[in-house]
C-alpha positions in Angstrom: 202.4 56.3 201.0 202.8 58.2 197.5 199.7 57.7 195.2 199.2 58.5 191.4 196.6 60.4 190.5 194.6 59.4 187.5 193.0 62.2 185.2 189.9 60.7 185.5 189.6 60.8 189.3 189.2 64.7 188.5 187.7 65.0 185.0 184.2 63.7 184.8 184.1 60.4 182.4 182.1 62.1 179.9 184.2 64.4 179.2 187.1 61.9 179.3 185.4 59.5 177.2 185.0 62.5 174.3 188.9 63.5 174.5 189.6 59.8 173.5 186.8 59.8 170.9 188.5 62.9 169.5 192.3 61.1 169.7 190.8 58.4 168.0 188.9 60.3 165.3 191.9 61.6 164.5 194.4 58.6 164.3 191.3 57.0 161.9 191.2 60.1 159.6 194.9 59.8 159.4 195.5 56.3 159.0 192.7 56.5 156.1 193.6 59.5 154.4 197.2 57.8 154.5 196.0 54.6 152.8 194.1 56.3 150.4 197.3 58.5 149.1 199.2 54.6 149.1 196.7 53.3 147.2 196.5 56.5 144.4 200.0 56.7 144.0 200.0 53.0 143.6 197.2 53.3 140.5 198.8 56.3 139.1 202.0 54.1 138.6 200.6 51.4 137.1 198.6 53.9 134.6 201.6 55.5 133.8 201.4 55.3 130.0 197.6 56.0 129.9 198.0 59.0 131.9 201.3 60.2 130.0 199.0 60.2 126.8 196.4 62.2 128.4 198.7 64.4 130.0 200.6 65.2 126.7 196.9 65.5 125.2 196.2 67.9 127.9 199.4 70.3 127.4 198.8 70.1 123.3 195.2 71.4 123.9 196.5 74.3 126.6 198.9 75.3 123.6 196.5 75.1 121.0 193.8 77.4 122.9 195.3 80.5 122.2 195.0 79.7 118.4 191.7 78.5 118.9 190.2 81.4 120.5 191.6 83.8 118.0 190.3 81.8 115.4 186.6 82.0 116.4 186.8 85.8 117.1 188.1 86.4 113.7 184.3 84.3 113.6 185.4 81.2 111.7 183.2 78.4 113.0 184.3 76.4 115.9 184.6 73.2 114.3 186.3 74.6 111.5 188.7 76.4 113.9 189.1 73.3 115.6 190.3 71.3 112.7 192.0 73.9 112.1 194.3 73.8 115.0 194.5 70.3 115.3 195.8 69.7 111.4 198.7 72.1 112.3 199.8 70.1 115.3 199.8 67.3 113.0 201.7 69.3 111.0 204.3 69.8 113.0 204.2 66.6 114.8 205.3 64.5 111.8 208.1 67.3 110.6 209.4 67.2 113.8 209.2 63.7 114.6 210.8 62.7 111.2 213.6 64.6 111.8 214.0 63.5 115.9 212.8 59.9 114.4 215.8 59.9 112.3 218.5 61.2 114.4 217.7 59.2 117.6 218.0 56.4 115.3 221.5 57.4 113.6 222.0 58.1 117.3 220.8 54.7 118.6 223.1 52.7 115.9 226.2 54.6 116.4 226.0 54.2 120.4 228.4 51.6 120.6 231.1 52.9 118.4 231.0 55.8 120.7 231.3 53.8 123.7 234.3 51.8 122.1 235.8 55.7 121.3 235.3 57.2 124.8 237.1 53.8 126.6 239.7 54.8 124.4 240.2 58.4 124.8 239.6 56.8 128.9 242.9 54.6 128.5 245.2 57.1 126.4 244.0 59.7 129.5 245.2 57.1 131.9 248.6 56.2 130.2 249.4 59.6 130.4 248.6 59.8 133.7 251.2 56.7 134.5 253.6 58.9 132.3 253.3 61.7 134.5 254.1 59.7 137.9 250.5 59.7 139.0 248.5 56.6 139.7 246.1 54.6 137.3 242.6 55.9 137.3 241.3 53.2 134.7 238.9 51.9 137.0 237.4 55.0 138.6 237.1 56.6 135.2 235.4 54.0 133.7 233.1 53.2 136.5 232.1 56.7 138.2 233.3 59.1 135.4 231.5 57.3 132.2 230.4 59.2 129.6 229.0 55.8 127.7 226.4 55.7 130.4 225.4 59.5 130.3 225.2 58.8 126.3 222.9 55.6 127.5 220.6 57.4 129.4 219.9 60.4 126.9 219.2 57.8 124.4 216.4 55.9 126.9 215.0 59.3 128.0 214.2 60.0 124.0 212.9 56.7 123.9 210.7 57.3 127.1 209.3 60.2 125.0 208.9 58.5 121.6 206.8 56.3 124.3 204.5 58.6 125.2 204.0 59.9 121.8 203.7 56.5 120.5 199.4 56.8 120.6 199.6 59.7 118.7 196.0 59.2 117.1 194.4 58.6 120.5 196.3 62.0 121.6 195.2 63.8 118.8 191.6 62.8 119.2 191.9 63.7 122.9 192.7 67.0 121.9 190.5 67.5 119.4 187.5 67.0 122.0 188.9 68.7 124.6 189.4 71.9 122.2 185.8 71.0 121.5 184.7 71.3 125.1 186.6 73.9 126.1 183.9 77.3 125.3 181.1 74.8 126.7 182.6 73.8 130.2 181.9 77.0 131.7 178.3 77.4 130.6 177.8 73.4 131.6 179.4 74.5 135.0 177.0 77.1 135.8 174.0 74.6 134.5 175.4 72.1 137.2 175.0 75.2 140.1 171.9 76.2 139.0 173.5 80.0 138.8 173.6 81.3 135.2 175.4 84.2 136.0 178.1 82.4 138.7 181.6 83.6 138.3 184.8 81.4 139.2 187.5 84.0 139.9 189.4 81.9 141.8 189.0 79.4 139.0 189.5 81.7 136.1 193.3 83.0 137.0 194.4 79.1 138.3 193.4 78.4 134.8 195.0 81.4 132.7 198.4 81.2 135.4 199.0 77.6 133.9 197.7 78.8 130.2 200.3 81.8 130.9 203.2 79.4 131.8 202.9 76.8 129.4 203.3 79.3 126.5 205.5 81.3 128.0 207.4 78.2 128.6 207.2 76.7 125.2 208.1 79.6 124.1 211.4 80.3 125.7 212.0 76.5 125.2 211.1 76.6 121.2 214.0 79.8 121.6 216.9 77.8 123.5 216.5 74.5 121.1 216.3 76.6 118.3 219.5 78.7 119.1 221.3 75.6 120.6 220.6 73.4 117.7 221.8 75.9 115.3 224.9 76.6 117.7 225.8 73.0 117.4 225.2 72.4 113.7 228.1 75.7 113.3 230.4 73.8 115.2 230.0 70.3 113.4 228.5 68.6 116.2 226.5 65.5 115.0 223.1 65.3 115.7 222.0 68.9 115.9 219.0 68.3 115.6 218.5 65.7 118.2 220.4 67.7 120.7 218.4 70.9 119.9 215.0 68.6 120.6 216.6 67.5 123.8 217.4 71.3 124.8 213.9 72.2 124.1 212.3 69.2 125.9 214.3 69.6 129.2 213.9 73.4 129.4 210.8 72.8 130.6 212.5 71.3 133.4 212.9 74.4 136.2 216.3 75.0 137.8 217.9 71.9 136.5 217.1 71.5 133.0 219.2 73.4 130.5 221.9 72.5 132.2 221.3 68.4 132.3 220.5 69.1 128.2 224.4 70.4 127.8 226.1 67.1 129.3 225.3 64.6 126.2 226.5 67.5 123.3 229.3 68.4 125.4 230.7 64.7 125.9 230.0 64.0 122.1 232.2 67.5 120.8 234.6 65.9 123.3 235.1 63.0 121.5 234.8 64.0 118.1 236.3 67.3 118.1 238.4 67.7 120.8 238.4 69.8 124.0 238.1 73.3 122.5 235.0 72.5 120.4 233.6 71.3 123.6 234.3 74.1 125.5 232.6 76.2 123.0 229.5 73.9 123.1 229.5 74.1 127.1 229.7 78.1 126.5 227.0 78.1 124.5 224.6 76.3 126.6 225.6 78.6 129.4 225.2 81.8 128.0 221.8 80.6 126.6 220.4 79.5 129.4 221.8 82.5 131.5 220.1 84.8 129.1 217.1 82.8 128.8 216.7 81.8 132.6 217.6 85.4 134.0 216.2 87.7 131.8 213.9 86.5 129.1 212.1 84.6 131.2 211.2 86.7 134.2 210.2 89.5 132.3 207.2 87.7 130.2 206.5 85.4 133.5 206.0 88.9 135.1 205.0 87.0 138.5 206.1 84.0 140.2 204.8 80.8 140.3 203.4 80.8 143.6 205.5 77.4 144.6 209.2 77.6 146.8 212.4 76.3 145.2 212.5 73.2 147.2 208.7 72.0 146.2 209.7 72.7 142.4 212.6 70.4 142.9 210.6 67.7 145.0 208.0 67.8 142.4 210.2 67.2 139.3 211.6 64.0 141.3 208.1 62.5 142.6 206.5 63.3 139.4 209.2 61.9 137.2 209.3 58.6 139.2 205.5 58.3 138.8 205.4 59.6 135.4 208.2 59.3 133.4 209.7 62.0 131.2 206.5 63.5 130.6 206.2 63.7 134.9 209.5 65.9 135.0 208.5 68.1 131.9 205.3 68.7 133.0 206.3 68.9 137.1 205.6 72.7 137.9 201.6 73.0 136.4 200.8 69.4 137.9 202.0 71.0 141.1 200.2 74.0 140.6 196.9 71.9 140.0 197.7 70.3 143.5 198.4 73.6 145.2 194.8 75.2 144.1 193.2 72.0 144.5 194.4 72.1 147.7 194.0 75.5 149.2 190.1 75.3 148.1 189.4 73.3 151.4 190.1 74.5 155.0 191.8 71.3 156.4 194.2 71.2 153.5 195.0 74.5 153.2 198.1 74.3 155.3 199.5 72.0 153.0 198.9 74.5 150.3 200.9 76.9 152.5 203.9 74.7 152.9 204.2 74.3 149.1 204.0 78.1 148.2 206.5 80.4 147.9 207.6 82.7 151.6 204.9 85.3 152.0 205.7 88.7 153.8 203.6 89.0 157.1 201.1 91.4 155.3 199.6 88.5 153.5 198.9 86.6 156.8 195.3 87.0 157.6 194.2 89.3 160.1 193.1 86.3 163.4 197.0 84.7 162.5 198.4 88.2 162.5 196.9 89.0 165.9 198.0 85.5 167.3 202.0 86.2 165.9 201.0 89.3 167.6 200.0 87.4 171.2 203.0 85.6 171.1 205.6 87.6 170.5 
């Protein structure tokens, strides 16, 4: 008779139990980590408003740090320098908020009339198709190719940004305290570690990369917003300040942000001014976006972000769903921070490698290289 052999007949019981115990331990760790991630994601989603306000404060602090350090190098006392930086932020936010808020309020009020004009244009176009002997497409045009939905989505996006900035007093107070602590944080960290001369090369490089990215991205987004706002003003499109501000925000979103910011003003120009001006609006967005994205930004950035294109796109979706519009704007810095945290521990370093951009084989550590050669 055929007999089925068991592993336990050949391997001592203590080794079998150790193997089973190891498998059980790995399975338990996986379940615990999965449950912890689920709880963290749920908590982040529930605290979306507070986290968005905190991230805005961190963003403003990063933008204001170079000016603060410059003032301190000019022998301005730290407290005075912080007050000057925060006062400048308040002035800019009040001016921009006044103009953008007025434009958004008027745009929201005029939205029903724009939707009626869109519907009228769609019906006119459908009648033209029927006259030419083509089948009627009224239902498809109104349900699936609906510029009115784009306008509503734009209004909700801008309102979401406004709600994130609604706690502006709390945000500015947080910015003030972050700037006050910025210069003393390395000293405190060295005191905690017990080594007054401790250096943090990895952390310093990471902070410099984040700061460099945010400052350069802000400059590029500002150039895009001002240039496109002026272009829309010259063409006579309504609410050029609002569309310029939208372009400024969405140019923080990598790869697709500039293209998305073009959709509402192109539709508005098509409704108000006709096909020719709408094409000019689209051409302006295309030329400015192509120039900034392919010539100016790579020259200023100098080196890549260390994230793959797929990861950047997925992070846009993930952080946007968790934190709303602020998560979309800050998706790259947040993912860079996550990647840095994963690189610090050997058990999670492989996830950081997957998040990173493709690396040549020369950058693989010798042990891994040797393993690859042996596999060949």
